[in-house]
GUNUBA-250495 format. One record per residue (C-alpha): residue number from 1; x, y, z. Coordinates in Angstrom, 3 decimals. Each point is the difference from the previous one (the first is absolute). Example, Ala and Ser with C-alpha at 12.3 -4.5 7.8 and 13.67 -1.06 7.14 Angstrom:
# residues 2
seq = 1 east = 12.300 north = -4.500 up = 7.800
seq = 2 east = 1.370 north = 3.440 up = -0.660
# end
This chain:
# residues 154
seq = 1 east = 115.308 north = 115.880 up = 87.628
seq = 2 east = -3.711 north = -0.088 up = 0.785
seq = 3 east = 0.648 north = -0.472 up = 3.703
seq = 4 east = 2.438 north = 2.925 up = -0.053
seq = 5 east = -2.649 north = 2.217 up = -1.581
seq = 6 east = -2.457 north = -1.029 up = 2.705
seq = 7 east = 2.496 north = 0.531 up = 2.823
seq = 8 east = 0.886 north = 3.460 up = -1.345
seq = 9 east = -3.708 north = 0.923 up = -0.215
seq = 10 east = 0.297 north = 0.506 up = -3.760
seq = 11 east = -3.063 north = -2.193 up = -0.556
seq = 12 east = -3.096 north = -0.383 up = 2.137
seq = 13 east = -0.888 north = -3.278 up = 1.708
seq = 14 east = -2.900 north = -0.420 up = -2.438
seq = 15 east = 2.330 north = 0.438 up = -2.988
seq = 16 east = 2.487 north = -2.412 up = 1.532
seq = 17 east = -2.652 north = -2.661 up = 0.648
seq = 18 east = -1.399 north = 0.397 up = -3.521
seq = 19 east = 3.421 north = -0.536 up = -1.585
seq = 20 east = 0.734 north = -3.001 up = 2.239
seq = 21 east = -3.382 north = -1.532 up = -0.871
seq = 22 east = 0.579 north = 0.592 up = -3.718
seq = 23 east = 3.478 north = -1.552 up = 0.123
seq = 24 east = -1.245 north = -2.999 up = 1.984
seq = 25 east = -2.695 north = -0.634 up = -2.598
seq = 26 east = 2.439 north = 0.194 up = -2.913
seq = 27 east = 2.666 north = -2.063 up = 1.729
seq = 28 east = -2.637 north = -2.522 up = 1.035
seq = 29 east = -0.839 north = -0.598 up = -3.645
seq = 30 east = 3.659 north = -0.669 up = -0.802
seq = 31 east = 0.499 north = -2.105 up = 3.140
seq = 32 east = -2.955 north = -2.290 up = -0.659
seq = 33 east = 0.745 north = -0.393 up = -3.706
seq = 34 east = 3.688 north = -0.769 up = 0.479
seq = 35 east = 1.085 north = -3.538 up = -0.647
seq = 36 east = -0.122 north = -1.963 up = 3.208
seq = 37 east = 1.550 north = -3.277 up = -1.061
seq = 38 east = 1.314 north = -2.007 up = 2.881
seq = 39 east = 3.373 north = 1.312 up = 1.041
seq = 40 east = 2.443 north = -1.642 up = 2.346
seq = 41 east = -0.040 north = 3.270 up = 1.928
seq = 42 east = -3.124 north = 0.828 up = 1.938
seq = 43 east = -0.149 north = 3.548 up = 1.355
seq = 44 east = -2.293 north = 1.538 up = 2.612
seq = 45 east = -0.149 north = 3.796 up = -0.015
seq = 46 east = -1.499 north = 1.624 up = 3.094
seq = 47 east = -1.064 north = 3.617 up = -0.140
seq = 48 east = -1.930 north = 2.332 up = 2.232
seq = 49 east = -1.321 north = 2.777 up = -2.224
seq = 50 east = 2.289 north = 1.293 up = -2.756
seq = 51 east = 0.789 north = -0.979 up = -3.561
seq = 52 east = 3.670 north = -0.958 up = 0.348
seq = 53 east = -0.689 north = -3.625 up = 0.879
seq = 54 east = -2.646 north = -0.334 up = -2.689
seq = 55 east = 2.318 north = 1.408 up = -2.665
seq = 56 east = 2.710 north = -2.439 up = 1.131
seq = 57 east = -2.527 north = -2.884 up = -0.047
seq = 58 east = -1.024 north = 0.878 up = -3.537
seq = 59 east = 3.643 north = 0.157 up = -1.088
seq = 60 east = 0.676 north = -3.448 up = 1.464
seq = 61 east = -3.077 north = -1.472 up = -1.703
seq = 62 east = 1.165 north = 1.417 up = -3.323
seq = 63 east = 3.340 north = -1.765 up = 0.604
seq = 64 east = -1.836 north = -3.297 up = 0.566
seq = 65 east = 0.063 north = -0.244 up = 3.786
seq = 66 east = -3.012 north = -1.420 up = 1.804
seq = 67 east = -1.073 north = 2.966 up = 2.128
seq = 68 east = -2.605 north = 0.252 up = 2.716
seq = 69 east = -0.685 north = 3.631 up = 0.848
seq = 70 east = -1.568 north = 0.597 up = 3.409
seq = 71 east = -1.147 north = 3.491 up = 0.827
seq = 72 east = -0.650 north = -0.040 up = 3.719
seq = 73 east = 1.147 north = 1.455 up = 3.250
seq = 74 east = 3.474 north = -1.302 up = 0.702
seq = 75 east = -1.030 north = -0.427 up = 3.635
seq = 76 east = -2.648 north = -2.619 up = -0.726
seq = 77 east = 0.618 north = -3.356 up = 1.671
seq = 78 east = -1.230 north = -1.886 up = -3.051
seq = 79 east = 2.862 north = 1.267 up = -2.148
seq = 80 east = 2.564 north = -2.285 up = 1.667
seq = 81 east = -2.313 north = -2.977 up = -0.306
seq = 82 east = -0.720 north = 0.756 up = -3.658
seq = 83 east = 3.706 north = 0.217 up = -0.827
seq = 84 east = 0.656 north = -3.276 up = 1.823
seq = 85 east = -2.771 north = -1.716 up = -1.971
seq = 86 east = 1.043 north = 1.409 up = -3.390
seq = 87 east = 3.691 north = -0.868 up = 0.578
seq = 88 east = 1.464 north = 2.563 up = -2.394
seq = 89 east = 3.627 north = 0.296 up = -1.057
seq = 90 east = -0.106 north = 3.764 up = 0.563
seq = 91 east = -2.043 north = 2.309 up = 2.202
seq = 92 east = 0.055 north = 3.702 up = -0.796
seq = 93 east = -1.372 north = 2.546 up = 2.449
seq = 94 east = -0.900 north = 3.462 up = -1.249
seq = 95 east = -0.374 north = 2.599 up = 2.745
seq = 96 east = -0.592 north = 3.737 up = 0.383
seq = 97 east = 1.254 north = 0.666 up = 3.515
seq = 98 east = 3.055 north = -1.205 up = 1.911
seq = 99 east = -2.309 north = -1.208 up = 2.781
seq = 100 east = -1.544 north = -2.438 up = -2.501
seq = 101 east = 3.484 north = -1.147 up = -1.007
seq = 102 east = 1.026 north = -0.820 up = 3.559
seq = 103 east = -3.141 north = -2.100 up = 0.568
seq = 104 east = 0.354 north = -1.726 up = -3.362
seq = 105 east = 3.668 north = -0.807 up = 0.643
seq = 106 east = -0.897 north = -1.812 up = 3.227
seq = 107 east = -2.607 north = -2.083 up = -1.827
seq = 108 east = 2.300 north = -0.744 up = -2.942
seq = 109 east = 2.797 north = -1.072 up = 2.362
seq = 110 east = -2.406 north = -2.500 up = 1.571
seq = 111 east = -0.896 north = -1.343 up = -3.439
seq = 112 east = 3.649 north = -0.290 up = -1.032
seq = 113 east = 0.760 north = -1.968 up = 3.159
seq = 114 east = -2.671 north = -2.513 up = -1.026
seq = 115 east = 1.089 north = -0.150 up = -3.642
seq = 116 east = 3.676 north = 0.423 up = -0.864
seq = 117 east = -0.815 north = 0.149 up = -3.720
seq = 118 east = -2.190 north = 3.098 up = 0.386
seq = 119 east = 1.468 north = 3.280 up = -1.253
seq = 120 east = -1.493 north = 3.296 up = 1.145
seq = 121 east = 0.126 north = 3.419 up = -1.622
seq = 122 east = -1.329 north = 3.404 up = 0.961
seq = 123 east = -1.245 north = 2.903 up = -2.114
seq = 124 east = -0.300 north = 3.430 up = 1.619
seq = 125 east = 1.828 north = 2.975 up = 1.446
seq = 126 east = 2.141 north = -0.472 up = 3.097
seq = 127 east = 2.371 north = 2.093 up = 2.066
seq = 128 east = 3.770 north = -0.195 up = -0.370
seq = 129 east = 0.618 north = -1.856 up = 3.274
seq = 130 east = -2.515 north = -2.733 up = -0.847
seq = 131 east = 1.265 north = -0.285 up = -3.560
seq = 132 east = 3.268 north = -1.598 up = 1.106
seq = 133 east = -1.873 north = -2.771 up = 1.815
seq = 134 east = -2.052 north = -1.129 up = -2.989
seq = 135 east = 2.043 north = 1.109 up = -3.017
seq = 136 east = -0.090 north = -3.443 up = -1.632
seq = 137 east = -3.772 north = -0.194 up = 0.490
seq = 138 east = -0.793 north = 3.383 up = -1.569
seq = 139 east = -1.259 north = -0.519 up = -3.521
seq = 140 east = 0.052 north = 3.544 up = -1.378
seq = 141 east = -2.323 north = 1.970 up = -2.247
seq = 142 east = 1.229 north = -0.639 up = -3.543
seq = 143 east = -0.144 north = -2.924 up = -2.408
seq = 144 east = 3.795 north = -0.275 up = 0.135
seq = 145 east = 0.008 north = -0.175 up = 3.801
seq = 146 east = -2.771 north = -2.624 up = -0.080
seq = 147 east = 1.932 north = -2.113 up = -2.510
seq = 148 east = 3.190 north = 0.306 up = 2.067
seq = 149 east = -1.865 north = -1.154 up = 3.124
seq = 150 east = -1.498 north = -2.981 up = -1.835
seq = 151 east = 3.405 north = -0.981 up = -1.462
seq = 152 east = 1.571 north = 0.200 up = 3.455
seq = 153 east = -2.536 north = -2.541 up = 1.293
seq = 154 east = 0.217 north = -2.507 up = -2.837
# end
């Protein structure tokens, strides 16, 4: 909703950044205070600059998953190395632009070739033609869609 308001010029960039900063602060408090007992499922969430991945990370932590949230450019070389070292069960990539998705998909395919047990999911908006290619990897935007995706993997 917030991104739609920004894209439709219904809020200024300053208003948008203020709201994002406020939400990150509040979600950060929940994220860091959520129980982080050791789960059999380790999750790495990669995100460039929006809240979707952070909200999903917080949700997973509240469900008891061990989550490592990395807010960085998805093009950074160190991301692949970090994921290889952490050896998560799931990697979730949150993106804003389809260009980011295409780059991230190449990297995630490389990781999946190295680790057959790794499951990858994507959060973001994509075009109809690309949607068919990664339908099983798209996580969705609602709690119900997130739960369905997690059930499908377990």
